[in-house]
Every structure is written in structure tokens, then in C-alpha cells.
Backbone atoms as SQL, in Angstrom:
CREATE TABLE atoms (id INTEGER PRIMARY KEY, chain TEXT, resi INTEGER, resn TEXT, atom TEXT, x REAL, y REAL, z REAL);
INSERT INTO atoms VALUES
  (1, 'A', 1, 'MET', 'N', 98.434, 116.776, 102.728),
  (2, 'A', 1, 'MET', 'CA', 99.080, 115.978, 103.758),
  (3, 'A', 1, 'MET', 'C', 98.682, 116.544, 105.118),
  (4, 'A', 2, 'ARG', 'N', 98.308, 115.653, 106.019),
  (5, 'A', 2, 'ARG', 'CA', 97.946, 116.073, 107.372),
  (6, 'A', 2, 'ARG', 'C', 99.197, 116.470, 108.148),
  (7, 'A', 3, 'GLU', 'N', 99.004, 117.327, 109.135),
  (8, 'A', 3, 'GLU', 'CA', 100.124, 117.843, 109.927),
  (9, 'A', 3, 'GLU', 'C', 100.868, 116.724, 110.661),
  (10, 'A', 4, 'ASP', 'N', 100.157, 115.763, 111.270),
  (11, 'A', 4, 'ASP', 'CA', 100.849, 114.694, 111.999),
  (12, 'A', 4, 'ASP', 'C', 101.639, 113.799, 111.052),
  (13, 'A', 5, 'ALA', 'N', 101.120, 113.539, 109.861),
  (14, 'A', 5, 'ALA', 'CA', 101.848, 112.743, 108.868),
  (15, 'A', 5, 'ALA', 'C', 103.082, 113.504, 108.375),
  (16, 'A', 6, 'ALA', 'N', 102.932, 114.808, 108.201),
  (17, 'A', 6, 'ALA', 'CA', 104.057, 115.633, 107.768),
  (18, 'A', 6, 'ALA', 'C', 105.146, 115.662, 108.835),
  (19, 'A', 7, 'LEU', 'N', 104.745, 115.761, 110.089),
  (20, 'A', 7, 'LEU', 'CA', 105.726, 115.775, 111.172),
  (21, 'A', 7, 'LEU', 'C', 106.473, 114.442, 111.244),
  (22, 'A', 8, 'ALA', 'N', 105.759, 113.335, 111.025),
  (23, 'A', 8, 'ALA', 'CA', 106.408, 112.022, 111.003),
  (24, 'A', 8, 'ALA', 'C', 107.423, 111.949, 109.865),
  (25, 'A', 9, 'ARG', 'N', 107.047, 112.444, 108.704),
  (26, 'A', 9, 'ARG', 'CA', 107.961, 112.454, 107.550),
  (27, 'A', 9, 'ARG', 'C', 109.158, 113.362, 107.820),
  (28, 'A', 10, 'TRP', 'N', 108.914, 114.510, 108.390),
  (29, 'A', 10, 'TRP', 'CA', 109.967, 115.472, 108.733),
  (30, 'A', 10, 'TRP', 'C', 110.983, 114.823, 109.674),
  (31, 'A', 11, 'CYS', 'N', 110.459, 114.207, 110.743),
  (32, 'A', 11, 'CYS', 'CA', 111.300, 113.573, 111.756),
  (33, 'A', 11, 'CYS', 'C', 112.148, 112.466, 111.148),
  (34, 'A', 12, 'GLU', 'N', 111.532, 111.645, 110.319),
  (35, 'A', 12, 'GLU', 'CA', 112.224, 110.511, 109.719),
  (36, 'A', 12, 'GLU', 'C', 113.345, 110.946, 108.771),
  (37, 'A', 13, 'ASN', 'N', 113.160, 112.050, 108.083),
  (38, 'A', 13, 'ASN', 'CA', 114.129, 112.510, 107.089),
  (39, 'A', 13, 'ASN', 'C', 115.131, 113.529, 107.616),
  (40, 'A', 14, 'LEU', 'N', 114.935, 114.008, 108.834),
  (41, 'A', 14, 'LEU', 'CA', 115.778, 115.075, 109.366),
  (42, 'A', 14, 'LEU', 'C', 117.267, 114.713, 109.450),
  (43, 'A', 15, 'PRO', 'N', 117.651, 113.514, 109.872),
  (44, 'A', 15, 'PRO', 'CA', 119.089, 113.214, 109.887),
  (45, 'A', 15, 'PRO', 'C', 119.736, 113.357, 108.507),
  (46, 'A', 16, 'ARG', 'N', 119.064, 112.867, 107.469),
  (47, 'A', 16, 'ARG', 'CA', 119.591, 112.991, 106.101),
  (48, 'A', 16, 'ARG', 'C', 119.629, 114.463, 105.674),
  (49, 'A', 17, 'LEU', 'N', 118.582, 115.214, 106.020),
  (50, 'A', 17, 'LEU', 'CA', 118.555, 116.634, 105.673),
  (51, 'A', 17, 'LEU', 'C', 119.700, 117.393, 106.332),
  (52, 'A', 18, 'ARG', 'N', 120.002, 117.059, 107.584),
  (53, 'A', 18, 'ARG', 'CA', 121.105, 117.731, 108.284),
  (54, 'A', 18, 'ARG', 'C', 122.436, 117.479, 107.578),
  (55, 'A', 19, 'GLU', 'N', 122.650, 116.233, 107.144),
  (56, 'A', 19, 'GLU', 'CA', 123.889, 115.917, 106.422),
  (57, 'A', 19, 'GLU', 'C', 123.972, 116.698, 105.120),
  (58, 'A', 20, 'GLU', 'N', 122.879, 116.715, 104.358),
  (59, 'A', 20, 'GLU', 'CA', 122.859, 117.439, 103.091),
  (60, 'A', 20, 'GLU', 'C', 123.046, 118.937, 103.301),
  (61, 'A', 21, 'ALA', 'N', 122.395, 119.489, 104.327),
  (62, 'A', 21, 'ALA', 'CA', 122.508, 120.919, 104.591),
  (63, 'A', 21, 'ALA', 'C', 123.925, 121.294, 104.994),
  (64, 'A', 22, 'ALA', 'N', 124.576, 120.444, 105.779),
  (65, 'A', 22, 'ALA', 'CA', 125.964, 120.713, 106.162),
  (66, 'A', 22, 'ALA', 'C', 126.877, 120.685, 104.940),
  (67, 'A', 23, 'ARG', 'N', 126.594, 119.755, 104.046),
  (68, 'A', 23, 'ARG', 'CA', 127.419, 119.601, 102.844),
  (69, 'A', 23, 'ARG', 'C', 127.217, 120.755, 101.866),
  (70, 'A', 24, 'THR', 'N', 126.005, 121.311, 101.825),
  (71, 'A', 24, 'THR', 'CA', 125.700, 122.352, 100.842),
  (72, 'A', 24, 'THR', 'C', 125.717, 123.770, 101.396),
  (73, 'A', 25, 'GLY', 'N', 125.992, 123.920, 102.674),
  (74, 'A', 25, 'GLY', 'CA', 126.054, 125.250, 103.263),
  (75, 'A', 25, 'GLY', 'C', 124.699, 125.804, 103.685),
  (76, 'A', 26, 'ALA', 'N', 123.694, 124.955, 103.804),
  (77, 'A', 26, 'ALA', 'CA', 122.364, 125.411, 104.182),
  (78, 'A', 26, 'ALA', 'C', 122.013, 125.061, 105.621),
  (79, 'A', 27, 'ALA', 'N', 123.004, 124.730, 106.429),
  (80, 'A', 27, 'ALA', 'CA', 122.754, 124.283, 107.799),
  (81, 'A', 27, 'ALA', 'C', 122.039, 125.341, 108.633),
  (82, 'A', 28, 'ALA', 'N', 122.415, 126.592, 108.498),
  (83, 'A', 28, 'ALA', 'CA', 121.773, 127.656, 109.287),
  (84, 'A', 28, 'ALA', 'C', 120.303, 127.799, 108.906),
  (85, 'A', 29, 'ARG', 'N', 119.990, 127.733, 107.608),
  (86, 'A', 29, 'ARG', 'CA', 118.598, 127.813, 107.156),
  (87, 'A', 29, 'ARG', 'C', 117.795, 126.636, 107.690),
  (88, 'A', 30, 'LEU', 'N', 118.379, 125.427, 107.630),
  (89, 'A', 30, 'LEU', 'CA', 117.679, 124.250, 108.135),
  (90, 'A', 30, 'LEU', 'C', 117.471, 124.355, 109.643),
  (91, 'A', 31, 'ASP', 'N', 118.460, 124.850, 110.369),
  (92, 'A', 31, 'ASP', 'CA', 118.319, 125.011, 111.827),
  (93, 'A', 31, 'ASP', 'C', 117.157, 125.949, 112.167),
  (94, 'A', 32, 'ARG', 'N', 116.987, 127.016, 111.392),
  (95, 'A', 32, 'ARG', 'CA', 115.867, 127.936, 111.621),
  (96, 'A', 32, 'ARG', 'C', 114.535, 127.229, 111.356),
  (97, 'A', 33, 'GLU', 'N', 114.488, 126.405, 110.312),
  (98, 'A', 33, 'GLU', 'CA', 113.266, 125.652, 110.005),
  (99, 'A', 33, 'GLU', 'C', 112.961, 124.636, 111.100),
  (100, 'A', 34, 'ILE', 'N', 113.984, 123.957, 111.587),
  (101, 'A', 34, 'ILE', 'CA', 113.823, 122.984, 112.675),
  (102, 'A', 34, 'ILE', 'C', 113.246, 123.679, 113.907),
  (103, 'A', 35, 'ALA', 'N', 113.777, 124.843, 114.238),
  (104, 'A', 35, 'ALA', 'CA', 113.287, 125.596, 115.397),
  (105, 'A', 35, 'ALA', 'C', 111.833, 126.005, 115.208),
  (106, 'A', 36, 'ARG', 'N', 111.463, 126.434, 113.980),
  (107, 'A', 36, 'ARG', 'CA', 110.069, 126.817, 113.716),
  (108, 'A', 36, 'ARG', 'C', 109.125, 125.634, 113.942),
  (109, 'A', 37, 'VAL', 'N', 109.506, 124.460, 113.440),
  (110, 'A', 37, 'VAL', 'CA', 108.646, 123.280, 113.600),
  (111, 'A', 37, 'VAL', 'C', 108.561, 122.889, 115.074),
  (112, 'A', 38, 'ARG', 'N', 109.684, 122.922, 115.791),
  (113, 'A', 38, 'ARG', 'CA', 109.678, 122.594, 117.223),
  (114, 'A', 38, 'ARG', 'C', 108.788, 123.548, 118.013),
  (115, 'A', 39, 'ASP', 'N', 108.730, 124.800, 117.571),
  (116, 'A', 39, 'ASP', 'CA', 107.925, 125.801, 118.278),
  (117, 'A', 39, 'ASP', 'C', 106.467, 125.797, 117.830),
  (118, 'A', 40, 'GLY', 'N', 106.071, 124.793, 117.037),
  (119, 'A', 40, 'GLY', 'CA', 104.678, 124.664, 116.628),
  (120, 'A', 40, 'GLY', 'C', 104.384, 125.100, 115.215),
  (121, 'A', 41, 'GLY', 'N', 105.428, 125.463, 114.466),
  (122, 'A', 41, 'GLY', 'CA', 105.234, 125.840, 113.064),
  (123, 'A', 41, 'GLY', 'C', 104.812, 124.646, 112.222),
  (124, 'A', 42, 'SER', 'N', 104.425, 124.912, 111.017),
  (125, 'A', 42, 'SER', 'CA', 103.874, 123.894, 110.126),
  (126, 'A', 42, 'SER', 'C', 104.931, 122.924, 109.604),
  (127, 'A', 43, 'ALA', 'N', 104.745, 121.640, 109.929),
  (128, 'A', 43, 'ALA', 'CA', 105.609, 120.601, 109.378),
  (129, 'A', 43, 'ALA', 'C', 105.264, 120.366, 107.911),
  (130, 'A', 44, 'VAL', 'N', 104.016, 120.618, 107.529),
  (131, 'A', 44, 'VAL', 'CA', 103.618, 120.492, 106.125),
  (132, 'A', 44, 'VAL', 'C', 104.440, 121.452, 105.279),
  (133, 'A', 45, 'SER', 'N', 104.540, 122.698, 105.741),
  (134, 'A', 45, 'SER', 'CA', 105.321, 123.707, 105.029),
  (135, 'A', 45, 'SER', 'C', 106.799, 123.320, 104.969),
  (136, 'A', 46, 'ALA', 'N', 107.331, 122.821, 106.068),
  (137, 'A', 46, 'ALA', 'CA', 108.741, 122.410, 106.100),
  (138, 'A', 46, 'ALA', 'C', 108.996, 121.261, 105.127),
  (139, 'A', 47, 'CYS', 'N', 108.091, 120.296, 105.076),
  (140, 'A', 47, 'CYS', 'CA', 108.241, 119.175, 104.140),
  (141, 'A', 47, 'CYS', 'C', 108.194, 119.664, 102.695),
  (142, 'A', 48, 'ARG', 'N', 107.273, 120.562, 102.410),
  (143, 'A', 48, 'ARG', 'CA', 107.180, 121.095, 101.039),
  (144, 'A', 48, 'ARG', 'C', 108.474, 121.803, 100.646),
  (145, 'A', 49, 'LYS', 'N', 109.021, 122.538, 101.587),
  (146, 'A', 49, 'LYS', 'CA', 110.225, 123.310, 101.300),
  (147, 'A', 49, 'LYS', 'C', 111.470, 122.429, 101.180),
  (148, 'A', 50, 'TRP', 'N', 111.607, 121.431, 102.057),
  (149, 'A', 50, 'TRP', 'CA', 112.851, 120.687, 102.152),
  (150, 'A', 50, 'TRP', 'C', 112.801, 119.269, 101.579),
  (151, 'A', 51, 'LEU', 'N', 111.609, 118.690, 101.434),
  (152, 'A', 51, 'LEU', 'CA', 111.548, 117.278, 101.040),
  (153, 'A', 51, 'LEU', 'C', 110.899, 116.999, 99.693),
  (154, 'A', 52, 'ASP', 'N', 109.966, 117.806, 99.257),
  (155, 'A', 52, 'ASP', 'CA', 109.251, 117.506, 98.023),
  (156, 'A', 52, 'ASP', 'C', 110.074, 117.880, 96.800),
  (157, 'A', 53, 'THR', 'N', 110.944, 116.970, 96.406),
  (158, 'A', 53, 'THR', 'CA', 111.799, 117.230, 95.249),
  (159, 'A', 53, 'THR', 'C', 111.416, 116.376, 94.052),
  (160, 'A', 54, 'GLU', 'N', 110.468, 115.412, 94.218),
  (161, 'A', 54, 'GLU', 'CA', 110.061, 114.580, 93.109),
  (162, 'A', 54, 'GLU', 'C', 109.144, 115.370, 92.182),
  (163, 'A', 55, 'PRO', 'N', 109.101, 114.987, 90.910),
  (164, 'A', 55, 'PRO', 'CA', 108.145, 115.622, 89.998),
  (165, 'A', 55, 'PRO', 'C', 106.716, 115.289, 90.421),
  (166, 'A', 56, 'ALA', 'N', 105.758, 116.035, 89.919),
  (167, 'A', 56, 'ALA', 'CA', 104.365, 115.855, 90.315),
  (168, 'A', 56, 'ALA', 'C', 103.885, 114.416, 90.140),
  (169, 'A', 57, 'GLY', 'N', 104.392, 113.695, 89.161),
  (170, 'A', 57, 'GLY', 'CA', 103.974, 112.320, 88.922),
  (171, 'A', 57, 'GLY', 'C', 104.645, 111.323, 89.843),
  (172, 'A', 58, 'GLY', 'N', 105.540, 111.748, 90.680),
  (173, 'A', 58, 'GLY', 'CA', 106.240, 110.839, 91.575),
  (174, 'A', 58, 'GLY', 'C', 107.483, 110.254, 90.926),
  (175, 'A', 59, 'VAL', 'N', 108.092, 109.332, 91.603),
  (176, 'A', 59, 'VAL', 'CA', 109.310, 108.697, 91.116),
  (177, 'A', 59, 'VAL', 'C', 108.926, 107.503, 90.254),
  (178, 'A', 60, 'ARG', 'N', 109.493, 107.414, 89.053),
  (179, 'A', 60, 'ARG', 'CA', 109.236, 106.253, 88.206),
  (180, 'A', 60, 'ARG', 'C', 110.366, 105.262, 88.423),
  (181, 'A', 61, 'SER', 'N', 109.983, 104.011, 88.558),
  (182, 'A', 61, 'SER', 'CA', 110.969, 102.983, 88.817),
  (183, 'A', 61, 'SER', 'C', 110.475, 101.658, 88.266),
  (184, 'A', 62, 'TRP', 'N', 111.404, 100.808, 87.868),
  (185, 'A', 62, 'TRP', 'CA', 111.024, 99.469, 87.432),
  (186, 'A', 62, 'TRP', 'C', 110.651, 98.616, 88.627),
  (187, 'A', 63, 'ALA', 'N', 111.162, 98.933, 89.772),
  (188, 'A', 63, 'ALA', 'CA', 110.866, 98.180, 90.990),
  (189, 'A', 63, 'ALA', 'C', 109.922, 98.990, 91.858),
  (190, 'A', 64, 'GLU', 'N', 108.989, 98.343, 92.463),
  (191, 'A', 64, 'GLU', 'CA', 108.088, 99.026, 93.386),
  (192, 'A', 64, 'GLU', 'C', 108.249, 98.444, 94.763),
  (193, 'A', 65, 'PRO', 'N', 108.460, 99.166, 95.816),
  (194, 'A', 65, 'PRO', 'CA', 108.795, 100.579, 95.836),
  (195, 'A', 65, 'PRO', 'C', 110.197, 100.809, 95.285),
  (196, 'A', 66, 'PRO', 'N', 110.571, 102.058, 95.029),
  (197, 'A', 66, 'PRO', 'CA', 111.902, 102.321, 94.486),
  (198, 'A', 66, 'PRO', 'C', 112.987, 101.655, 95.322),
  (199, 'A', 67, 'GLY', 'N', 113.851, 100.928, 94.645),
  (200, 'A', 67, 'GLY', 'CA', 114.954, 100.253, 95.330),
  (201, 'A', 67, 'GLY', 'C', 114.625, 98.872, 95.837),
  (202, 'A', 68, 'ALA', 'N', 113.393, 98.397, 95.655),
  (203, 'A', 68, 'ALA', 'CA', 112.990, 97.109, 96.198),
  (204, 'A', 68, 'ALA', 'C', 113.715, 95.945, 95.542),
  (205, 'A', 69, 'ALA', 'N', 114.173, 96.124, 94.313),
  (206, 'A', 69, 'ALA', 'CA', 114.809, 95.024, 93.597),
  (207, 'A', 69, 'ALA', 'C', 116.310, 94.953, 93.837),
  (208, 'A', 70, 'ILE', 'N', 116.853, 95.828, 94.643),
  (209, 'A', 70, 'ILE', 'CA', 118.287, 95.821, 94.909),
  (210, 'A', 70, 'ILE', 'C', 118.599, 94.662, 95.838),
  (211, 'A', 71, 'ALA', 'N', 119.521, 93.828, 95.413),
  (212, 'A', 71, 'ALA', 'CA', 119.882, 92.648, 96.205),
  (213, 'A', 71, 'ALA', 'C', 121.136, 92.923, 97.009),
  (214, 'A', 72, 'GLY', 'N', 121.291, 92.212, 98.114),
  (215, 'A', 72, 'GLY', 'CA', 122.498, 92.333, 98.918),
  (216, 'A', 72, 'GLY', 'C', 123.655, 91.610, 98.260),
  (217, 'A', 73, 'LEU', 'N', 124.834, 91.901, 98.680),
  (218, 'A', 73, 'LEU', 'CA', 126.013, 91.228, 98.143),
  (219, 'A', 73, 'LEU', 'C', 126.054, 89.792, 98.631),
  (220, 'A', 74, 'PRO', 'N', 126.573, 88.878, 97.807),
  (221, 'A', 74, 'PRO', 'CA', 126.676, 87.490, 98.251),
  (222, 'A', 74, 'PRO', 'C', 127.523, 87.394, 99.509),
  (223, 'A', 75, 'GLY', 'N', 127.068, 86.601, 100.452),
  (224, 'A', 75, 'GLY', 'CA', 127.811, 86.400, 101.683),
  (225, 'A', 75, 'GLY', 'C', 127.601, 87.465, 102.735),
  (226, 'A', 76, 'SER', 'N', 126.830, 88.513, 102.423),
  (227, 'A', 76, 'SER', 'CA', 126.613, 89.555, 103.428),
  (228, 'A', 76, 'SER', 'C', 125.636, 89.028, 104.474),
  (229, 'A', 77, 'PRO', 'N', 125.916, 89.291, 105.746),
  (230, 'A', 77, 'PRO', 'CA', 125.039, 88.777, 106.798),
  (231, 'A', 77, 'PRO', 'C', 123.694, 89.489, 106.778),
  (232, 'A', 78, 'PRO', 'N', 122.619, 88.790, 107.093),
  (233, 'A', 78, 'PRO', 'CA', 121.317, 89.449, 107.144),
  (234, 'A', 78, 'PRO', 'C', 121.255, 90.417, 108.317),
  (235, 'A', 79, 'VAL', 'N', 120.521, 91.475, 108.136),
  (236, 'A', 79, 'VAL', 'CA', 120.341, 92.458, 109.205),
  (237, 'A', 79, 'VAL', 'C', 119.211, 91.966, 110.099),
  (238, 'A', 80, 'THR', 'N', 119.509, 91.827, 111.364),
  (239, 'A', 80, 'THR', 'CA', 118.483, 91.390, 112.307),
  (240, 'A', 80, 'THR', 'C', 118.201, 92.517, 113.288),
  (241, 'A', 81, 'SER', 'N', 116.957, 92.616, 113.681),
  (242, 'A', 81, 'SER', 'CA', 116.601, 93.663, 114.630),
  (243, 'A', 81, 'SER', 'C', 116.891, 93.198, 116.048),
  (244, 'A', 82, 'VAL', 'N', 117.245, 94.144, 116.882),
  (245, 'A', 82, 'VAL', 'CA', 117.541, 93.858, 118.280),
  (246, 'A', 82, 'VAL', 'C', 116.475, 94.530, 119.117),
  (247, 'A', 83, 'GLY', 'N', 116.024, 93.872, 120.133),
  (248, 'A', 83, 'GLY', 'CA', 114.994, 94.461, 120.983),
  (249, 'A', 83, 'GLY', 'C', 113.623, 94.165, 120.419),
  (250, 'A', 84, 'ALA', 'N', 112.633, 94.524, 121.136),
  (251, 'A', 84, 'ALA', 'CA', 111.271, 94.250, 120.698),
  (252, 'A', 84, 'ALA', 'C', 110.411, 95.469, 120.917),
  (253, 'A', 85, 'GLY', 'N', 109.343, 95.527, 120.180),
  (254, 'A', 85, 'GLY', 'CA', 108.386, 96.599, 120.373),
  (255, 'A', 85, 'GLY', 'C', 108.667, 97.818, 119.532),
  (256, 'A', 86, 'ALA', 'N', 107.674, 98.618, 119.419),
  (257, 'A', 86, 'ALA', 'CA', 107.771, 99.841, 118.645),
  (258, 'A', 86, 'ALA', 'C', 107.892, 101.033, 119.578),
  (259, 'A', 87, 'TYR', 'N', 108.520, 102.062, 119.081),
  (260, 'A', 87, 'TYR', 'CA', 108.657, 103.312, 119.811),
  (261, 'A', 87, 'TYR', 'C', 107.866, 104.365, 119.057),
  (262, 'A', 88, 'ARG', 'N', 107.377, 105.371, 119.794),
  (263, 'A', 88, 'ARG', 'CA', 106.526, 106.402, 119.200),
  (264, 'A', 88, 'ARG', 'C', 107.051, 107.792, 119.538),
  (265, 'A', 89, 'CYS', 'N', 106.380, 108.763, 118.965),
  (266, 'A', 89, 'CYS', 'CA', 106.729, 110.169, 119.180),
  (267, 'A', 89, 'CYS', 'C', 106.629, 110.507, 120.671),
  (268, 'A', 90, 'PRO', 'N', 107.671, 111.067, 121.253),
  (269, 'A', 90, 'PRO', 'CA', 107.641, 111.394, 122.682),
  (270, 'A', 90, 'PRO', 'C', 106.668, 112.515, 123.034),
  (271, 'A', 91, 'ARG', 'N', 106.317, 113.337, 122.073),
  (272, 'A', 91, 'ARG', 'CA', 105.375, 114.434, 122.331),
  (273, 'A', 91, 'ARG', 'C', 103.969, 114.112, 121.846),
  (274, 'A', 92, 'GLN', 'N', 103.778, 112.920, 121.316),
  (275, 'A', 92, 'GLN', 'CA', 102.492, 112.467, 120.777),
  (276, 'A', 92, 'GLN', 'C', 101.930, 113.435, 119.747),
  (277, 'A', 93, 'ARG', 'N', 102.804, 113.995, 118.925),
  (278, 'A', 93, 'ARG', 'CA', 102.375, 114.946, 117.903),
  (279, 'A', 93, 'ARG', 'C', 102.336, 114.345, 116.512),
  (280, 'A', 94, 'CYS', 'N', 102.952, 113.148, 116.332),
  (281, 'A', 94, 'CYS', 'CA', 102.925, 112.537, 115.012),
  (282, 'A', 94, 'CYS', 'C', 102.726, 111.034, 115.132),
  (283, 'A', 95, 'SER', 'N', 102.539, 110.399, 114.010),
  (284, 'A', 95, 'SER', 'CA', 102.240, 108.973, 113.980),
  (285, 'A', 95, 'SER', 'C', 103.472, 108.109, 113.713),
  (286, 'A', 96, 'ARG', 'N', 104.651, 108.693, 113.685),
  (287, 'A', 96, 'ARG', 'CA', 105.850, 107.918, 113.383),
  (288, 'A', 96, 'ARG', 'C', 106.105, 106.878, 114.467),
  (289, 'A', 97, 'THR', 'N', 106.442, 105.659, 114.039),
  (290, 'A', 97, 'THR', 'CA', 106.893, 104.611, 114.940),
  (291, 'A', 97, 'THR', 'C', 108.181, 104.056, 114.382),
  (292, 'A', 98, 'ALA', 'N', 109.017, 103.522, 115.245),
  (293, 'A', 98, 'ALA', 'CA', 110.289, 102.940, 114.823),
  (294, 'A', 98, 'ALA', 'C', 110.717, 101.902, 115.845),
  (295, 'A', 99, 'GLY', 'N', 111.566, 100.997, 115.420),
  (296, 'A', 99, 'GLY', 'CA', 112.117, 99.998, 116.320),
  (297, 'A', 99, 'GLY', 'C', 113.571, 100.311, 116.612),
  (298, 'A', 100, 'ARG', 'N', 114.144, 99.528, 117.504),
  (299, 'A', 100, 'ARG', 'CA', 115.562, 99.699, 117.807),
  (300, 'A', 100, 'ARG', 'C', 116.397, 99.377, 116.572),
  (301, 'A', 101, 'ASP', 'N', 117.587, 99.954, 116.483),
  (302, 'A', 101, 'ASP', 'CA', 118.456, 99.658, 115.346),
  (303, 'A', 101, 'ASP', 'C', 119.179, 98.336, 115.561),
  (304, 'A', 102, 'GLU', 'N', 120.042, 97.963, 114.628),
  (305, 'A', 102, 'GLU', 'CA', 120.722, 96.672, 114.693),
  (306, 'A', 102, 'GLU', 'C', 121.679, 96.555, 115.880),
  (307, 'A', 103, 'HIS', 'N', 122.001, 97.670, 116.512),
  (308, 'A', 103, 'HIS', 'CA', 122.865, 97.663, 117.692),
  (309, 'A', 103, 'HIS', 'C', 122.061, 97.751, 118.987),
  (310, 'A', 104, 'GLY', 'N', 120.757, 97.805, 118.881),
  (311, 'A', 104, 'GLY', 'CA', 119.895, 97.864, 120.053),
  (312, 'A', 104, 'GLY', 'C', 119.622, 99.257, 120.577),
  (313, 'A', 105, 'HIS', 'N', 120.036, 100.298, 119.840),
  (314, 'A', 105, 'HIS', 'CA', 119.813, 101.673, 120.291),
  (315, 'A', 105, 'HIS', 'C', 118.350, 102.073, 120.101),
  (316, 'A', 106, 'VAL', 'N', 117.843, 102.786, 121.073),
  (317, 'A', 106, 'VAL', 'CA', 116.484, 103.324, 121.000),
  (318, 'A', 106, 'VAL', 'C', 116.456, 104.386, 119.903),
  (319, 'A', 107, 'PRO', 'N', 115.414, 104.382, 119.059),
  (320, 'A', 107, 'PRO', 'CA', 115.349, 105.391, 118.002),
  (321, 'A', 107, 'PRO', 'C', 115.151, 106.788, 118.582),
  (322, 'A', 108, 'GLY', 'N', 115.605, 107.762, 117.855),
  (323, 'A', 108, 'GLY', 'CA', 115.473, 109.137, 118.310),
  (324, 'A', 108, 'GLY', 'C', 114.427, 109.897, 117.518),
  (325, 'A', 109, 'CYS', 'N', 113.827, 110.851, 118.176),
  (326, 'A', 109, 'CYS', 'CA', 112.907, 111.777, 117.525),
  (327, 'A', 109, 'CYS', 'C', 113.753, 112.958, 117.063),
  (328, 'A', 110, 'ALA', 'N', 114.016, 113.005, 115.776),
  (329, 'A', 110, 'ALA', 'CA', 114.868, 114.062, 115.243),
  (330, 'A', 110, 'ALA', 'C', 114.176, 115.417, 115.269),
  (331, 'A', 111, 'ALA', 'N', 112.865, 115.425, 115.187),
  (332, 'A', 111, 'ALA', 'CA', 112.137, 116.692, 115.175),
  (333, 'A', 111, 'ALA', 'C', 112.271, 117.441, 116.498),
  (334, 'A', 112, 'PHE', 'N', 112.345, 116.691, 117.608),
  (335, 'A', 112, 'PHE', 'CA', 112.438, 117.325, 118.926),
  (336, 'A', 112, 'PHE', 'C', 113.744, 117.001, 119.642),
  (337, 'A', 113, 'ASP', 'N', 114.624, 116.234, 118.979),
  (338, 'A', 113, 'ASP', 'CA', 115.961, 115.926, 119.489),
  (339, 'A', 113, 'ASP', 'C', 115.932, 115.226, 120.849),
  (340, 'A', 114, 'VAL', 'N', 115.028, 114.248, 120.991),
  (341, 'A', 114, 'VAL', 'CA', 114.916, 113.445, 122.201),
  (342, 'A', 114, 'VAL', 'C', 114.668, 111.993, 121.789),
  (343, 'A', 115, 'PRO', 'N', 114.923, 111.015, 122.686),
  (344, 'A', 115, 'PRO', 'CA', 114.634, 109.620, 122.353),
  (345, 'A', 115, 'PRO', 'C', 113.125, 109.391, 122.219),
  (346, 'A', 116, 'MET', 'N', 112.758, 108.471, 121.341),
  (347, 'A', 116, 'MET', 'CA', 111.353, 108.074, 121.221),
  (348, 'A', 116, 'MET', 'C', 111.003, 107.239, 122.452),
  (349, 'A', 117, 'VAL', 'N', 109.708, 107.083, 122.727),
  (350, 'A', 117, 'VAL', 'CA', 109.263, 106.349, 123.906),
  (351, 'A', 117, 'VAL', 'C', 108.546, 105.063, 123.507),
  (352, 'A', 118, 'PRO', 'N', 108.590, 104.031, 124.373),
  (353, 'A', 118, 'PRO', 'CA', 107.922, 102.767, 124.031),
  (354, 'A', 118, 'PRO', 'C', 106.418, 102.943, 123.904),
  (355, 'A', 119, 'GLY', 'N', 105.835, 102.140, 123.052),
  (356, 'A', 119, 'GLY', 'CA', 104.383, 102.150, 122.897),
  (357, 'A', 119, 'GLY', 'C', 103.974, 102.393, 121.481),
  (358, 'A', 120, 'ARG', 'N', 102.711, 102.296, 121.255),
  (359, 'A', 120, 'ARG', 'CA', 102.179, 102.534, 119.899),
  (360, 'A', 120, 'ARG', 'C', 101.340, 103.760, 119.857);
């Protein structure tokens, strides 16, 4: 995995990792890893340590991608995006892009704890 792709994956998964680390008592360890990556440490190494939990063959699922066949509840309103355009890494260190959420909030860069910036 390339470093910029790893950083994008790290950034995208960091909010979930923070919740899990708080729940399991690993918040201090995760905070040290976050600081290492922010200071230029390897995002590839951080992803291997914190994210690669699937078996070598990957996740097996009847639906591709995993979860694609899950349907919404009857009568649930469709999720619509608010705002236009894509946002990118504010430090131009990774390839992650994201759009505004359903409330119109600008996406955040979890890896550097700042808002993402407009553009591709």
C-alpha cells in the first residue's frame, strides 16, 4: 500500500478508531500513533497496526461489496447530499476526497484534525 493511500484510509477510519479505543481503554496508545503520523510517521505502519484485522483472503460476503445488499427500512427517507463539490486533504498528503454530510457540514481531516478544503 502506498503512503498516500494509507494516509487516506487512516484519516477515513480515525473517527471509528477513536470510539473503539475509548471503549477498550486504548485511547492513549491511539493518541501516540496519531501524533506519530501527524509528525510524518508511516501511515502504512499505523494502518497495519490498527486497521488490518481481516484474514489474508479478505472478507467473504454474499453481497459485494460487504453490506451492499442491506436494504433500508420501509418508509425511511432517502439520504440526500447537501452542498456540491468534493473536498480534499488540507495538507495535500493523501488522495482522500469527501463531500459535505447530510447536514451540510464540511468534512474533516481526522488525521490532522482540521477541515478539508474544496477542490480535487
